[in-house]
C-alpha angles and dihedrals in degrees: 000000000000119000136201120198122213119193130200119235110268092214095071127073137217122336094359089060091048093047089052091050092049092049093049093046092048092050093049093045090050090052092048092048087062090065105021136073095222137008128195122191118202115188120209132169106301097349145052127218116214115200119191142180132211144118106287093330115172118201118250116247115266113264116254116261115257121223113220 
């Protein structure tokens, strides 16, 4: 089963870091659901692993970071 890893920014602390991780994982999982049969998100400390299934599905490239 293919996997994509999403990491939180190391410059943020606490709940802001977790909120950023959840947002990034949700965006990536939504993209993968458009082309996959199933998606599973597993959160770990500082990152999330997104496992997906589908016939010959390739992960989408990670979105470019936005500077605020």
